[in-house]
C-alpha positions in Angstrom: -78.3 185.8 29.5 -81.1 187.3 27.5 -80.0 186.8 23.9 -81.2 189.4 21.4 -79.9 190.9 18.2 -77.9 193.3 20.4 -76.1 190.6 22.3 -72.6 190.1 20.8 -69.8 187.7 21.6 -66.9 190.1 21.8 -64.2 187.7 22.9 -63.8 184.0 23.2 -60.9 181.6 23.8 -60.5 178.3 25.6 -60.4 180.0 29.0 -63.1 182.7 28.9 -65.9 184.3 26.9 -67.1 187.9 27.0 -70.6 188.9 25.7 -72.0 192.4 25.6 -75.7 193.4 25.2 -75.6 197.1 24.4 -79.4 197.7 24.6 -79.3 196.4 28.2 -75.9 197.9 29.0 -74.9 194.4 30.1 -71.6 192.5 30.1 -71.2 188.8 30.9 -67.7 187.3 31.5 -67.8 183.5 31.6 -64.8 181.5 32.8 -64.7 178.3 30.7 -62.0 176.6 32.8 -59.7 177.3 35.7 -57.4 180.2 34.7 -53.8 180.7 35.8 -53.2 184.0 37.6 -51.9 185.5 34.3 -55.0 184.5 32.4 -57.3 185.6 35.2 -55.8 189.1 35.3 -55.6 189.4 31.5 -59.3 188.3 31.2 -60.5 190.9 33.8 -58.4 193.6 32.2 -60.0 192.9 28.9 -63.5 192.8 30.4 -63.0 196.1 32.3 -61.8 197.9 29.1 -64.9 196.6 27.3 -67.1 197.7 30.1 -65.7 201.2 29.9 -65.8 201.3 26.1 -69.5 200.2 26.1 -70.5 202.2 29.2 -71.7 199.0 30.8 -74.1 199.4 33.8 -74.7 195.7 34.6 -72.1 192.9 34.8 -72.2 189.2 35.6 -69.1 187.0 36.0 -69.9 183.3 35.7 -67.2 181.7 37.8 -68.9 178.4 38.4 -66.1 176.4 36.7 -63.5 177.9 39.0 -62.7 175.6 41.9 -60.5 178.2 43.7 -59.2 181.7 43.3 -56.0 182.9 44.9 -56.5 185.7 47.4 -53.8 187.7 45.6 -55.9 187.5 42.4 -59.1 188.5 44.2 -57.4 191.5 45.8 -55.8 192.4 42.5 -59.2 192.3 40.8 -60.8 194.6 43.5 -57.8 197.0 43.4 -57.9 197.2 39.5 -61.6 197.6 39.3 -61.6 200.6 41.7 -59.7 203.0 39.6 -60.8 201.7 36.2 -64.5 201.8 37.0 -64.6 204.7 39.5 -65.7 207.2 36.9 -67.5 204.6 34.8 -71.2 203.7 34.5 -71.1 200.4 36.3 -73.9 200.1 38.8 -74.3 196.4 39.6 -71.9 193.4 39.4 -72.9 189.9 40.2 -70.4 187.0 40.6 -71.8 183.5 40.3 -69.8 180.7 42.1 -69.9 177.2 43.4 -70.7 177.1 47.2 -67.2 175.8 48.0 -65.5 178.6 46.1 -67.8 181.2 47.6 -66.8 180.1 51.1 -63.1 180.9 50.2 -63.8 184.3 48.6 -63.1 187.7 50.1 -66.6 189.3 49.8 -65.6 192.8 51.0 -67.5 195.4 49.0 -65.6 197.4 46.5 -65.2 200.8 48.1 -63.1 203.9 47.9 -59.4 203.2 48.7 -58.9 203.7 52.4 -55.1 204.1 51.8 -55.5 207.1 49.6 -54.0 210.4 50.8 -57.4 212.2 50.9 -59.1 209.3 52.7 -61.1 210.6 55.7 -61.7 207.8 58.3 -64.5 209.9 59.8 -66.6 209.7 56.7 -68.2 206.5 55.5 -66.7 204.6 52.7 -68.3 205.3 49.3 -69.4 202.2 47.5 -68.4 202.4 43.8 -71.1 200.0 42.7 -73.2 197.2 44.1 -71.5 193.8 44.2 -73.3 190.6 45.1 -72.4 186.9 45.0 -74.8 184.2 43.8 -74.9 180.4 43.5 -77.0 180.4 40.3 -77.0 182.4 37.1 -80.8 183.1 37.0 -80.8 184.7 40.4 -77.7 186.8 39.5 -79.3 187.9 36.2 -82.6 188.8 37.9 -80.8 190.9 40.5 -78.3 192.6 38.2 -81.0 193.7 35.6 -83.7 194.7 38.1 
């Protein structure tokens, strides 16, 4: 992450760290160890609220220290991010993972909810923001800030 005077550590505990750079409209969530489902969901809730508060456009999640992620937690994250970020400013999100974890990850894009009452299967799904997966932090940062 590009550290400047506008980069602030906004939350830190033994499980995760969240930094915000307001001048770049950038949030970085770093998992410091394998979280339980409860910690994972609490951490993402907190990061999403910070992203909304700071009108974040660019987000990186550094998940390299996670050896696995339950499918239920992945689907929970996608489901929670849809409504919370739908009206927000987020444009790009990068998730950095180990190759083994990436192979076990559901990489479906975050799109409008096809189970909603007003969903029209004849129209293409609207992507809420760009989501990409990376194996290294530098590539993720270059892409998310380009």
